MDAnalysis code that builds the backbone (N, CA, C; Angstrom):
import MDAnalysis as mda
import numpy as np

u = mda.Universe.empty(720, n_residues=240, atom_resindex=np.repeat(np.arange(240), 3), trajectory=True)
u.add_TopologyAttr("name", ["N", "CA", "C"] * 240)
u.add_TopologyAttr("resid", np.arange(1, 241))
u.add_TopologyAttr("resname", ["MET", "GLN", "LEU", "GLU", "PHE", "PRO", "PHE", "LEU", "ARG", "ALA", "PRO", "ALA", "GLU", "PRO", "SER", "LEU", "PRO", "PRO", "SER", "ALA", "ALA", "GLU", "GLY", "LEU", "PRO", "VAL", "GLN", "ILE", "VAL", "LEU", "VAL", "ARG", "ARG", "ALA", "ARG", "ARG", "TYR", "ILE", "VAL", "ARG", "VAL", "GLN", "HIS", "ASP", "GLY", "ALA", "VAL", "ARG", "VAL", "THR", "VAL", "PRO", "ARG", "GLY", "GLY", "SER", "ARG", "ALA", "GLU", "ALA", "LEU", "ARG", "PHE", "LEU", "GLU", "LYS", "HIS", "ARG", "ALA", "TRP", "VAL", "GLU", "GLN", "GLU", "ARG", "LEU", "ARG", "VAL", "GLY", "GLU", "ALA", "ARG", "SER", "PRO", "GLY", "ARG", "TRP", "SER", "ASP", "GLY", "GLU", "THR", "ILE", "LEU", "LEU", "ARG", "GLY", "GLU", "LEU", "ALA", "ARG", "LEU", "SER", "ILE", "ALA", "ILE", "ASP", "GLY", "ASP", "PHE", "ARG", "THR", "VAL", "ALA", "TYR", "GLY", "ASP", "ARG", "THR", "ILE", "THR", "MET", "PRO", "VAL", "ALA", "SER", "ASP", "VAL", "ALA", "SER", "SER", "ILE", "GLN", "ALA", "ASP", "LEU", "ARG", "ALA", "LEU", "VAL", "ARG", "GLU", "GLU", "ILE", "VAL", "PRO", "ARG", "LEU", "HIS", "GLU", "LEU", "ALA", "ALA", "LEU", "HIS", "GLY", "LEU", "ARG", "VAL", "ALA", "ARG", "VAL", "VAL", "VAL", "ARG", "GLY", "GLN", "ARG", "SER", "ARG", "TRP", "ALA", "SER", "CYS", "SER", "ASN", "SER", "GLY", "THR", "ILE", "ALA", "LEU", "ASN", "TYR", "ARG", "THR", "ALA", "GLN", "MET", "PRO", "LEU", "ALA", "VAL", "ARG", "ASP", "TYR", "ILE", "LEU", "VAL", "HIS", "GLU", "LEU", "MET", "HIS", "LEU", "LYS", "HIS", "GLN", "ASN", "HIS", "SER", "LEU", "ARG", "PHE", "TRP", "ARG", "LEU", "VAL", "GLU", "HIS", "ALA", "CYS", "PRO", "GLY", "PHE", "ARG", "GLU", "ALA", "GLU", "ARG", "TRP", "LEU", "LYS", "THR", "ASP", "GLY", "ARG", "ALA", "LEU", "PHE"])
u.atoms.positions = np.array([
    [97.745, 122.073, 92.459],
    [98.339, 121.168, 93.442],
    [97.439, 119.953, 93.615],
    [97.975, 118.924, 94.268],
    [97.188, 117.714, 94.392],
    [97.235, 117.171, 95.803],
    [96.153, 116.556, 96.210],
    [96.071, 115.862, 97.478],
    [96.186, 114.389, 97.168],
    [97.206, 113.728, 97.709],
    [97.545, 112.388, 97.259],
    [97.088, 111.314, 98.225],
    [96.925, 110.098, 97.688],
    [96.691, 108.939, 98.508],
    [97.967, 108.611, 99.267],
    [97.875, 107.948, 100.415],
    [99.084, 107.493, 101.081],
    [99.891, 106.586, 100.154],
    [101.199, 106.727, 100.195],
    [102.163, 105.908, 99.462],
    [102.194, 106.172, 97.964],
    [101.401, 107.106, 97.462],
    [101.353, 107.305, 96.021],
    [101.943, 108.634, 95.617],
    [102.539, 108.693, 94.444],
    [103.017, 109.927, 93.860],
    [102.707, 109.891, 92.377],
    [102.485, 111.036, 91.776],
    [102.175, 111.087, 90.350],
    [103.417, 110.771, 89.538],
    [103.304, 110.020, 88.418],
    [104.456, 109.713, 87.586],
    [105.056, 110.975, 86.997],
    [106.390, 111.061, 86.979],
    [107.024, 112.276, 86.484],
    [108.224, 112.011, 85.597],
    [108.797, 110.819, 85.659],
    [110.032, 110.565, 84.943],
    [109.958, 109.236, 84.192],
    [110.857, 108.998, 83.217],
    [110.865, 107.737, 82.485],
    [111.227, 106.559, 83.364],
    [110.784, 105.379, 82.946],
    [111.034, 104.172, 83.715],
    [112.435, 103.642, 83.476],
    [112.954, 102.963, 84.500],
    [114.137, 102.152, 84.327],
    [113.681, 100.858, 83.662],
    [114.602, 99.996, 83.207],
    [114.187, 98.737, 82.591],
    [113.255, 97.962, 83.506],
    [112.226, 97.290, 82.956],
    [111.260, 96.575, 83.786],
    [111.917, 95.476, 84.588],
    [111.248, 95.093, 85.681],
    [111.804, 94.081, 86.560],
    [110.712, 93.127, 86.992],
    [111.088, 91.913, 87.339],
    [110.163, 90.945, 87.911],
    [110.807, 90.421, 89.180],
    [110.322, 90.856, 90.336],
    [110.904, 90.470, 91.610],
    [110.113, 89.302, 92.179],
    [110.698, 88.112, 92.122],
    [110.060, 86.923, 92.676],
    [108.625, 86.769, 92.182],
    [108.419, 86.933, 90.883],
    [107.108, 86.725, 90.299],
    [106.183, 87.923, 90.327],
    [106.586, 89.014, 90.971],
    [105.738, 90.207, 91.010],
    [105.927, 91.032, 89.744],
    [104.839, 91.567, 89.174],
    [104.965, 92.481, 88.034],
    [105.407, 93.847, 88.552],
    [106.673, 94.189, 88.352],
    [107.244, 95.388, 88.961],
    [107.716, 96.374, 87.903],
    [107.392, 97.640, 88.110],
    [107.909, 98.728, 87.284],
    [108.732, 99.634, 88.193],
    [109.989, 99.864, 87.824],
    [110.874, 100.723, 88.605],
    [111.025, 102.041, 87.862],
    [110.675, 103.144, 88.534],
    [110.618, 104.454, 87.884],
    [111.513, 105.450, 88.607],
    [112.389, 106.109, 87.862],
    [113.245, 107.153, 88.418],
    [112.491, 108.478, 88.424],
    [112.355, 109.081, 89.595],
    [111.704, 110.386, 89.740],
    [112.702, 111.311, 90.428],
    [113.279, 112.203, 89.688],
    [114.375, 113.025, 90.217],
    [113.943, 113.921, 91.366],
    [112.669, 114.261, 91.422],
    [112.190, 115.120, 92.506],
    [111.869, 114.337, 93.775],
    [111.817, 113.017, 93.671],
    [111.487, 112.194, 94.840],
    [112.612, 112.257, 95.864],
    [112.242, 112.208, 97.130],
    [113.227, 112.266, 98.206],
    [113.483, 110.909, 98.838],
    [112.654, 109.942, 98.486],
    [112.802, 108.619, 99.086],
    [112.201, 107.567, 98.164],
    [112.456, 106.320, 98.492],
    [111.864, 105.216, 97.741],
    [110.389, 105.090, 98.141],
    [109.545, 104.820, 97.150],
    [108.106, 104.673, 97.392],
    [107.615, 103.451, 96.627],
    [106.831, 102.611, 97.282],
    [106.248, 101.456, 96.608],
    [104.738, 101.657, 96.515],
    [104.193, 101.317, 95.353],
    [102.767, 101.508, 95.097],
    [102.209, 100.268, 94.415],
    [101.026, 99.837, 94.857],
    [100.301, 98.769, 94.178],
    [99.190, 99.420, 93.374],
    [99.212, 99.234, 92.057],
    [98.248, 99.876, 91.182],
    [96.951, 99.073, 91.123],
    [95.924, 99.668, 90.523],
    [94.594, 99.052, 90.555],
    [94.537, 97.718, 89.829],
    [95.509, 97.454, 88.929],
    [95.525, 96.172, 88.226],
    [96.427, 95.151, 88.902],
    [96.968, 95.501, 90.083],
    [97.826, 94.591, 90.828],
    [99.303, 94.733, 90.532],
    [99.655, 95.520, 89.519],
    [101.067, 95.745, 89.206],
    [101.710, 96.581, 90.311],
    [103.013, 96.391, 90.499],
    [103.743, 97.083, 91.558],
    [104.676, 98.115, 90.933],
    [104.675, 99.312, 91.488],
    [105.512, 100.400, 90.987],
    [106.408, 100.888, 92.121],
    [107.712, 100.952, 91.857],
    [108.664, 101.454, 92.847],
    [109.289, 102.741, 92.321],
    [109.148, 103.822, 93.082],
    [109.744, 105.106, 92.720],
    [111.147, 105.189, 93.300],
    [112.104, 105.562, 92.453],
    [113.508, 105.682, 92.860],
    [113.891, 107.161, 92.869],
    [114.425, 107.683, 93.990],
    [114.815, 109.089, 94.038],
    [116.136, 109.331, 93.314],
    [116.468, 110.597, 93.111],
    [117.751, 110.962, 92.506],
    [118.893, 110.332, 93.316],
    [119.823, 109.718, 92.619],
    [120.946, 109.077, 93.281],
    [120.665, 107.654, 93.719],
    [119.406, 107.203, 93.551],
    [119.057, 105.847, 93.946],
    [119.464, 104.837, 92.893],
    [119.273, 103.572, 93.199],
    [119.683, 102.516, 92.276],
    [118.601, 101.457, 92.154],
    [118.690, 100.707, 91.076],
    [117.761, 99.598, 90.839],
    [117.891, 98.544, 91.935],
    [119.122, 98.245, 92.314],
    [119.362, 97.229, 93.341],
    [118.740, 97.647, 94.670],
    [118.910, 98.920, 95.031],
    [118.341, 99.405, 96.284],
    [116.814, 99.411, 96.213],
    [116.264, 99.707, 95.029],
    [114.812, 99.693, 94.857],
    [114.254, 98.294, 95.102],
    [114.940, 97.289, 94.589],
    [114.489, 95.910, 94.781],
    [114.619, 95.490, 96.245],
    [115.667, 95.972, 96.925],
    [115.806, 95.674, 98.353],
    [114.679, 96.339, 99.149],
    [114.343, 97.565, 98.752],
    [113.245, 98.280, 99.407],
    [111.928, 97.532, 99.195],
    [111.728, 97.035, 97.985],
    [110.519, 96.274, 97.677],
    [110.445, 95.011, 98.517],
    [111.564, 94.311, 98.632],
    [111.596, 93.072, 99.407],
    [111.301, 93.344, 100.883],
    [111.805, 94.468, 101.382],
    [111.576, 94.841, 102.781],
    [110.089, 95.042, 103.057],
    [109.362, 95.529, 102.055],
    [107.931, 95.810, 102.215],
    [107.064, 94.772, 101.501],
    [107.631, 93.621, 101.260],
    [106.933, 92.605, 100.468],
    [105.627, 92.152, 101.118],
    [105.624, 92.011, 102.440],
    [104.409, 91.553, 103.122],
    [103.264, 92.531, 102.876],
    [103.559, 93.841, 102.967],
    [102.528, 94.846, 102.704],
    [102.075, 94.782, 101.253],
    [103.034, 94.602, 100.337],
    [102.715, 94.549, 98.910],
    [101.786, 93.375, 98.611],
    [102.105, 92.208, 99.165],
    [101.278, 91.026, 98.923],
    [99.863, 91.231, 99.476],
    [99.781, 91.814, 100.664],
    [98.468, 92.071, 101.267],
    [97.670, 93.065, 100.433],
    [98.346, 94.104, 99.945],
    [97.666, 95.120, 99.148],
    [97.217, 94.554, 97.802],
    [98.041, 93.697, 97.190],
    [97.652, 93.082, 95.921],
    [96.433, 92.183, 96.113],
    [96.376, 91.506, 97.254],
    [95.219, 90.664, 97.551],
    [93.969, 91.523, 97.711],
    [94.113, 92.658, 98.421],
    [92.977, 93.558, 98.611],
    [92.490, 94.115, 97.282],
    [93.430, 94.512, 96.426],
    [93.074, 95.057, 95.117],
    [92.368, 94.001, 94.278],
    [92.874, 92.772, 94.337],
    [92.256, 91.690, 93.579],
    [90.836, 91.412, 94.029],
    [90.618, 91.462, 95.350],
    [89.269, 91.242, 95.871],
    [88.331, 92.362, 95.450],
    [88.857, 93.589, 95.442],
    [88.027, 94.736, 95.064],
    [87.601, 94.658, 93.609],
    [88.440, 94.031, 92.762],
    [88.140, 93.946, 91.337],
    [87.311, 92.717, 90.987],
    [87.126, 91.840, 91.964],
    [86.390, 90.607, 91.709],
    [84.910, 90.888, 91.484],
    [84.286, 90.219, 90.494],
    [82.856, 90.426, 90.254],
    [82.010, 90.155, 91.483],
    [82.472, 89.205, 92.340],
    [81.720, 88.890, 93.536],
    [81.629, 90.040, 94.517],
    [82.529, 91.004, 94.345],
    [82.539, 92.175, 95.221],
    [81.231, 92.954, 95.089],
    [80.576, 92.818, 93.960],
    [79.370, 93.603, 93.719],
    [78.130, 92.720, 93.623],
    [78.059, 91.732, 94.471],
    [76.884, 90.877, 94.503],
    [75.870, 91.434, 95.497],
    [74.668, 90.912, 95.432],
    [73.596, 91.361, 96.318],
    [74.005, 91.181, 97.776],
    [73.803, 92.216, 98.582],
    [74.138, 92.137, 100.000],
    [75.495, 92.701, 100.361],
    [76.348, 92.947, 99.363],
    [77.651, 93.560, 99.641],
    [77.442, 95.004, 100.080],
    [78.471, 95.595, 100.674],
    [78.344, 96.968, 101.158],
    [79.327, 97.896, 100.454],
    [78.954, 99.162, 100.393],
    [79.782, 100.190, 99.779],
    [79.607, 101.469, 100.595],
    [80.666, 102.243, 100.725],
    [80.566, 103.508, 101.442],
    [79.824, 104.547, 100.600],
    [78.913, 105.259, 101.253],
    [78.183, 106.346, 100.598],
    [78.029, 107.465, 101.619],
    [78.635, 108.608, 101.332],
    [78.642, 109.756, 102.255],
    [79.152, 109.358, 103.638],
    [80.107, 108.449, 103.669],
    [80.722, 108.054, 104.926],
    [80.016, 106.956, 105.686],
    [78.895, 106.468, 105.166],
    [78.133, 105.405, 105.820],
    [78.100, 104.171, 104.926],
    [78.117, 102.992, 105.566],
    [78.024, 101.763, 104.790],
    [76.603, 101.591, 104.258],
    [76.497, 101.360, 102.966],
    [75.198, 101.124, 102.332],
    [75.208, 99.726, 101.721],
    [74.158, 98.978, 101.950],
    [74.084, 97.611, 101.433],
    [73.517, 97.606, 100.012],
    [74.165, 96.846, 99.144],
    [73.698, 96.735, 97.767],
    [72.498, 95.795, 97.683],
    [71.460, 96.246, 97.020],
    [70.297, 95.402, 96.739],
    [70.200, 95.278, 95.223],
    [70.452, 94.078, 94.717],
    [70.494, 93.858, 93.272],
    [69.371, 92.907, 92.866],
    [68.556, 93.350, 91.923],
    [67.437, 92.529, 91.444],
    [67.406, 92.549, 89.925],
    [67.009, 91.421, 89.335],
    [66.918, 91.308, 87.878],
    [65.461, 91.097, 87.484],
    [65.025, 91.887, 86.522],
    [63.656, 91.773, 86.003],
    [63.748, 91.764, 84.481],
    [63.643, 90.575, 83.903],
    [63.762, 90.450, 82.453],
    [65.157, 90.811, 81.974],
    [65.236, 91.799, 81.085],
    [66.523, 92.195, 80.516],
    [67.218, 93.294, 81.307],
    [66.639, 93.662, 82.452],
    [67.208, 94.779, 83.204],
    [67.574, 94.372, 84.629],
    [68.595, 95.032, 85.135],
    [69.042, 94.838, 86.509],
    [68.887, 96.159, 87.258],
    [68.384, 96.093, 88.487],
    [68.271, 97.277, 89.332],
    [69.223, 97.133, 90.509],
    [70.036, 98.155, 90.719],
    [70.973, 98.183, 91.841],
    [70.597, 99.359, 92.735],
    [70.320, 99.073, 93.993],
    [69.980, 100.125, 94.951],
    [70.974, 100.091, 96.103],
    [71.410, 101.269, 96.530],
    [72.274, 101.383, 97.713],
    [72.044, 102.761, 98.327],
    [71.794, 102.776, 99.641],
    [71.447, 104.037, 100.280],
    [70.203, 104.617, 99.630],
    [70.291, 105.899, 99.236],
    [69.154, 106.531, 98.559],
    [69.340, 106.562, 97.045],
    [70.257, 105.739, 96.543],
    [70.559, 105.719, 95.113],
    [69.989, 104.462, 94.466],
    [69.454, 104.616, 93.262],
    [68.935, 103.482, 92.494],
    [69.408, 103.598, 91.057],
    [69.953, 102.506, 90.533],
    [70.453, 102.476, 89.159],
    [69.736, 101.358, 88.419],
    [69.250, 101.636, 87.228],
    [68.664, 100.610, 86.366],
    [69.524, 100.490, 85.121],
    [69.894, 99.254, 84.785],
    [70.814, 99.020, 83.671],
    [70.459, 97.711, 82.972],
    [70.898, 97.533, 81.730],
    [70.726, 96.236, 81.076],
    [71.481, 95.159, 81.854],
    [70.974, 93.949, 81.820],
    [71.612, 92.847, 82.542],
    [73.065, 92.672, 82.113],
    [73.347, 92.939, 80.845],
    [74.704, 92.748, 80.333],
    [75.684, 93.812, 80.824],
    [75.182, 94.893, 81.403],
    [76.060, 95.976, 81.850],
    [76.867, 95.558, 83.076],
    [78.041, 96.160, 83.223],
    [78.915, 95.882, 84.359],
    [78.434, 96.672, 85.575],
    [78.211, 95.974, 86.682],
    [77.690, 96.624, 87.884],
    [78.674, 97.654, 88.423],
    [79.953, 97.287, 88.499],
    [80.959, 98.200, 89.048],
    [81.031, 99.492, 88.245],
    [81.024, 99.377, 86.920],
    [81.089, 100.567, 86.067],
    [79.850, 101.442, 86.245],
    [78.705, 100.806, 86.433],
    [77.463, 101.560, 86.614],
    [77.457, 102.296, 87.951],
    [77.980, 101.655, 88.996],
    [78.068, 102.323, 90.296],
    [79.034, 103.500, 90.214],
    [80.153, 103.289, 89.542],
    [81.122, 104.376, 89.378],
    [80.482, 105.568, 88.666],
    [79.728, 105.295, 87.601],
    [79.051, 106.367, 86.866],
    [78.041, 107.082, 87.760],
    [77.370, 106.324, 88.627],
    [76.395, 106.936, 89.525],
    [77.084, 107.814, 90.562],
    [78.250, 107.379, 91.050],
    [79.000, 108.195, 92.007],
    [79.482, 109.486, 91.350],
    [79.876, 109.400, 90.090],
    [80.258, 110.612, 89.354],
    [79.070, 111.580, 89.272],
    [77.895, 111.022, 88.994],
    [76.693, 111.857, 88.918],
    [76.395, 112.501, 90.270],
    [76.610, 111.744, 91.344],
    [76.361, 112.270, 92.684],
    [77.309, 113.426, 93.006],
    [78.553, 113.311, 92.555],
    [79.505, 114.412, 92.757],
    [78.984, 115.678, 92.083],
    [78.489, 115.522, 90.858],
    [77.969, 116.695, 90.132],
    [76.712, 117.262, 90.807],
    [75.892, 116.367, 91.358],
    [74.638, 116.804, 91.973],
    [74.855, 117.500, 93.312],
    [75.774, 116.978, 94.117],
    [75.904, 117.453, 95.494],
    [77.216, 118.170, 95.800],
    [78.320, 117.641, 95.286],
    [79.619, 118.149, 95.728],
    [80.065, 119.369, 94.932],
    [79.795, 119.386, 93.638],
    [80.153, 120.570, 92.845],
    [79.414, 121.813, 93.354],
    [78.095, 121.745, 93.610],
    [77.428, 122.917, 94.194],
    [78.020, 123.315, 95.548],
    [78.397, 122.320, 96.351],
    [79.015, 122.615, 97.646],
    [80.360, 123.319, 97.453],
    [81.104, 122.922, 96.448],
    [82.383, 123.575, 96.152],
    [82.170, 125.053, 95.842],
    [81.192, 125.348, 95.000],
    [80.918, 126.743, 94.650],
    [80.401, 127.523, 95.866],
    [79.653, 126.848, 96.711],
    [79.157, 127.493, 97.935],
    [80.321, 127.892, 98.840],
    [81.274, 126.979, 99.034],
    [82.441, 127.270, 99.866],
    [83.327, 128.325, 99.222],
    [83.432, 128.276, 97.905],
    [84.236, 129.278, 97.197],
    [83.666, 130.674, 97.443],
    [82.353, 130.809, 97.324],
    [81.717, 132.109, 97.549],
    [81.910, 132.571, 98.990],
    [81.857, 131.618, 99.920],
    [82.030, 131.940, 101.337],
    [83.397, 132.560, 101.602],
    [84.398, 132.113, 100.851],
    [85.767, 132.599, 101.051],
    [86.187, 133.626, 100.001],
    [85.217, 134.120, 99.245],
    [85.522, 135.145, 98.259],
    [86.372, 134.654, 97.103],
    [86.175, 133.397, 96.715],
    [86.971, 132.792, 95.649],
    [86.074, 132.413, 94.471],
    [86.699, 132.231, 93.329],
    [85.961, 131.827, 92.128],
    [86.670, 130.654, 91.467],
    [85.917, 129.607, 91.221],
    [86.452, 128.424, 90.539],
    [86.164, 128.558, 89.050],
    [87.202, 128.461, 88.230],
    [87.024, 128.628, 86.783],
    [86.235, 127.476, 86.175],
    [86.552, 126.256, 86.592],
    [85.913, 125.069, 86.001],
    [86.053, 123.905, 86.964],
    [85.094, 122.987, 86.923],
    [85.154, 121.785, 87.757],
    [84.997, 120.564, 86.867],
    [85.851, 119.570, 87.056],
    [85.740, 118.308, 86.323],
    [85.722, 117.169, 87.333],
    [85.080, 116.070, 86.961],
    [85.013, 114.884, 87.816],
    [85.809, 113.780, 87.146],
    [86.738, 113.212, 87.879],
    [87.618, 112.188, 87.323],
    [87.675, 110.969, 88.235],
    [88.439, 109.981, 87.796],
    [88.624, 108.770, 88.589],
    [90.088, 108.522, 88.853],
    [90.806, 109.558, 89.262],
    [92.241, 109.428, 89.483],
    [92.545, 108.316, 90.481],
    [93.608, 107.565, 90.208],
    [94.016, 106.525, 91.136],
    [94.985, 107.061, 92.182],
    [95.529, 108.253, 91.971],
    [96.588, 108.728, 92.858],
    [96.280, 110.033, 93.574],
    [95.061, 110.553, 93.435],
    [94.752, 111.797, 94.133],
    [93.253, 111.931, 94.362],
    [92.921, 112.621, 95.450],
    [91.515, 112.859, 95.759],
    [90.975, 114.037, 94.959],
    [91.834, 115.010, 94.710],
    [91.418, 116.211, 93.986],
    [92.666, 116.960, 93.557],
    [92.498, 117.943, 92.681],
    [93.631, 118.768, 92.264],
    [93.124, 120.130, 91.824],
    [94.041, 121.108, 91.845],
    [93.712, 122.471, 91.436],
    [94.805, 122.963, 90.503],
    [94.442, 123.350, 89.300],
    [95.426, 123.799, 88.318],
    [95.706, 125.291, 88.470],
    [96.772, 125.736, 87.825],
    [97.118, 127.156, 87.853],
    [96.023, 128.022, 87.235],
    [95.239, 127.433, 86.337],
    [94.181, 128.192, 85.662],
    [92.885, 128.254, 86.471],
    [92.869, 127.594, 87.633],
    [91.679, 127.635, 88.476],
    [90.698, 126.510, 88.252],
    [91.116, 125.476, 87.513],
    [90.263, 124.300, 87.318],
    [90.473, 123.326, 88.468],
    [89.393, 122.902, 89.088],
    [89.470, 121.929, 90.178],
    [88.911, 120.597, 89.691],
    [89.705, 119.549, 89.847],
    [89.290, 118.191, 89.486],
    [88.949, 117.435, 90.762],
    [87.794, 116.808, 90.786],
    [87.342, 116.049, 91.948],
    [87.274, 114.566, 91.618],
    [87.766, 113.750, 92.507],
    [87.670, 112.307, 92.358],
    [86.237, 111.870, 92.673],
    [85.684, 110.966, 91.874],
    [84.305, 110.530, 92.133],
    [84.169, 109.877, 93.498],
    [85.282, 109.409, 94.070],
    [85.240, 108.760, 95.382],
    [84.916, 109.736, 96.515],
    [84.992, 111.046, 96.239],
    [84.601, 112.004, 97.282],
    [83.134, 111.828, 97.660],
    [82.341, 111.247, 96.767],
    [80.926, 110.988, 97.072],
    [80.774, 109.925, 98.153],
    [81.826, 109.155, 98.399],
    [81.769, 108.097, 99.400],
    [82.214, 108.562, 100.780],
    [82.792, 109.732, 100.855],
    [83.411, 110.203, 102.096],
    [82.408, 110.845, 103.045],
    [82.733, 110.850, 104.350],
    [81.920, 111.625, 105.287],
    [81.900, 113.090, 104.854],
    [80.839, 113.792, 105.159],
    [80.696, 115.163, 104.682],
    [81.818, 116.066, 105.183],
    [82.286, 115.853, 106.412],
    [83.359, 116.685, 106.950],
    [84.663, 116.462, 106.195],
    [84.934, 115.218, 105.822],
    [86.149, 114.909, 105.061],
    [86.038, 115.493, 103.659],
    [84.877, 115.338, 103.069],
    [84.640, 115.912, 101.740],
    [84.858, 117.420, 101.752],
    [84.312, 118.093, 102.767],
    [84.472, 119.543, 102.847],
    [85.939, 119.930, 103.002],
    [86.695, 119.134, 103.760],
    [88.127, 119.426, 103.904],
    [88.824, 119.375, 102.552],
    [88.516, 118.359, 101.756],
    [89.139, 118.250, 100.434],
    [88.785, 119.459, 99.575],
    [87.542, 119.888, 99.636],
    [87.127, 121.059, 98.862],
    [87.863, 122.310, 99.330],
    [87.960, 122.488, 100.641],
    [88.677, 123.644, 101.186],
    [90.149, 123.587, 100.799],
    [90.734, 122.399, 100.891],
    [92.148, 122.213, 100.537],
    [92.422, 122.722, 99.120],
    [91.585, 122.317, 98.187],
    [91.800, 122.740, 96.799],
    [91.473, 124.218, 96.603],
    [90.472, 124.719, 97.291],
    [90.141, 126.140, 97.172],
    [91.284, 127.022, 97.663],
    [91.956, 126.599, 98.728],
    [93.079, 127.390, 99.236],
    [94.255, 127.388, 98.263],
    [94.288, 126.391, 97.374],
    [95.331, 126.394, 96.336],
    [95.074, 127.482, 95.298],
    [93.872, 128.025, 95.260],
    [93.624, 129.172, 94.388],
    [94.398, 130.390, 94.880],
    [94.754, 130.376, 96.170],
    [95.550, 131.460, 96.749],
    [97.034, 131.116, 96.798],
    [97.335, 129.864, 97.099],
    [98.733, 129.425, 97.205],
    [98.886, 128.080, 96.498],
    [99.604, 128.066, 95.388],
    [99.827, 126.822, 94.643],
    [101.023, 126.068, 95.227],
    [100.956, 125.823, 96.516],
    [102.032, 125.111, 97.211],
    [101.475, 124.606, 98.538],
    [102.325, 123.982, 99.333],
    [101.924, 123.538, 100.665],
    [102.769, 124.256, 101.712],
    [102.882, 125.556, 101.555],
    [103.664, 126.385, 102.463],
    [102.928, 126.565, 103.793],
    [103.618, 127.166, 104.760],
    [103.000, 127.438, 106.055],
    [101.788, 128.351, 105.887],
    [101.894, 129.324, 104.987],
    [100.760, 130.216, 104.736],
    [99.548, 129.441, 104.231],
    [99.817, 128.485, 103.337],
    [98.727, 127.664, 102.807],
    [98.030, 126.917, 103.932],
    [98.804, 126.236, 104.792],
    [98.206, 125.431, 105.851],
    [97.492, 126.289, 106.887],
    [97.959, 127.507, 107.080],
    [97.245, 128.412, 107.983],
    [95.865, 128.753, 107.431],
    [95.797, 128.966, 106.115],
    [94.504, 129.233, 105.481],
    [93.574, 128.031, 105.617],
    [94.128, 126.837, 105.391],
    [93.329, 125.611, 105.511],
    [92.791, 125.464, 106.926],
    [93.661, 125.663, 107.908],
    [93.233, 125.494, 109.304],
    [92.182, 126.527, 109.695],
    [92.330, 127.736, 109.199],
    [91.341, 128.777, 109.510],
    [89.977, 128.422, 108.907],
    [89.992, 127.903, 107.685],
    [88.741, 127.563, 106.997],
    [88.169, 126.228, 107.443],
    [89.056, 125.335, 107.898],
    [88.629, 123.978, 108.274],
    [89.419, 123.534, 109.510],
    [89.008, 123.977, 110.706],
    [89.765, 123.670, 111.928],
    [89.955, 122.174, 112.182],
    [89.056, 121.339, 111.671],
    [89.168, 119.899, 111.902],
    [89.904, 119.159, 110.806],
    [90.766, 119.859, 110.059],
    [91.389, 119.222, 108.895],
    [92.293, 118.059, 109.275],
    [92.889, 118.100, 110.471],
    [93.784, 117.002, 110.864],
    [93.008, 115.700, 111.035],
    [91.817, 115.787, 111.593],
    [90.973, 114.585, 111.721],
    [90.590, 114.052, 110.339],
    [90.318, 114.971, 109.410],
    [89.989, 114.555, 108.042],
    [91.176, 113.867, 107.388],
    [92.374, 114.397, 107.596],
    [93.583, 113.774, 107.051],
    [93.757, 112.371, 107.607],
    [93.500, 112.212, 108.903],
    [93.633, 110.884, 109.510],
    [92.638, 109.906, 108.900],
    [91.412, 110.376, 108.650],
    [90.412, 109.492, 108.038],
    [90.878, 109.048, 106.660],
    [91.402, 109.968, 105.882],
    [91.866, 109.637, 104.534],
    [92.970, 108.591, 104.575],
    [93.858, 108.706, 105.554],
    [94.979, 107.776, 105.637],
    [94.554, 106.405, 106.137],
    [93.590, 106.376, 107.062],
    [93.193, 105.093, 107.644],
    [92.034, 104.424, 106.916],
    [91.091, 105.219, 106.417],
    [89.886, 104.657, 105.804],
    [89.784, 104.883, 104.299],
    [90.641, 105.739, 103.767],
    [90.553, 106.061, 102.344],
    [90.747, 104.876, 101.430],
    [91.488, 103.871, 101.887],
    [91.746, 102.702, 101.040],
    [90.498, 101.860, 100.809],
    [89.494, 102.047, 101.651],
    [88.273, 101.243, 101.506],
    [87.344, 101.795, 100.434],
    [87.690, 102.934, 99.861],
    [86.809, 103.528, 98.859],
    [86.885, 102.756, 97.556],
    [85.757, 102.720, 96.831],
    [85.638, 101.963, 95.580],
    [86.497, 102.607, 94.503],
])
């Protein structure tokens, strides 16, 4: 199962013919399991509209137009996040739920990037954003994977395998085979929110659904899960 970002759903069906709505790069996708229209701004600024069974292209475009102000604002935010200036000296990034200021220095052919208790040394030609992402992945392996196994043991569970990914549409997932995938952005979250995500996926080892039984297990293991959900919905978009 997967824990999703607000407004996002995993692709499941073939696309309808491409569309350009008033200059926006739009992809309209039919998803038969969808219950409603969903609009998503992807990391490259492209717009994706999910159409439910029985929906139409015309209605999808009307839905997009209705939410155009949000789409334009989100595309602007995505563009700013991808801008090289976003990673200049003095900028801030979330680390374990706290804002950490980037300190970037160049010495000869090498650049040093420090934030919080993390320090990265790279060739000057290397991309700063990619290097930070790689460091966050390493942090997940150093701190969060051991925490996952600790929580699993606490609840009498066993995780078959753990992988670290950079999914754009989910914080984590749990497969039928017991493999748990963690988004590197979990390294940026407050510890309580991170633990909720770990518990959420661990409970999927017992129930591969979001049934009442599943949520009862989550609440028993993580009584503050509703606060964590609220943080993800309100602050999750600020993650790198």
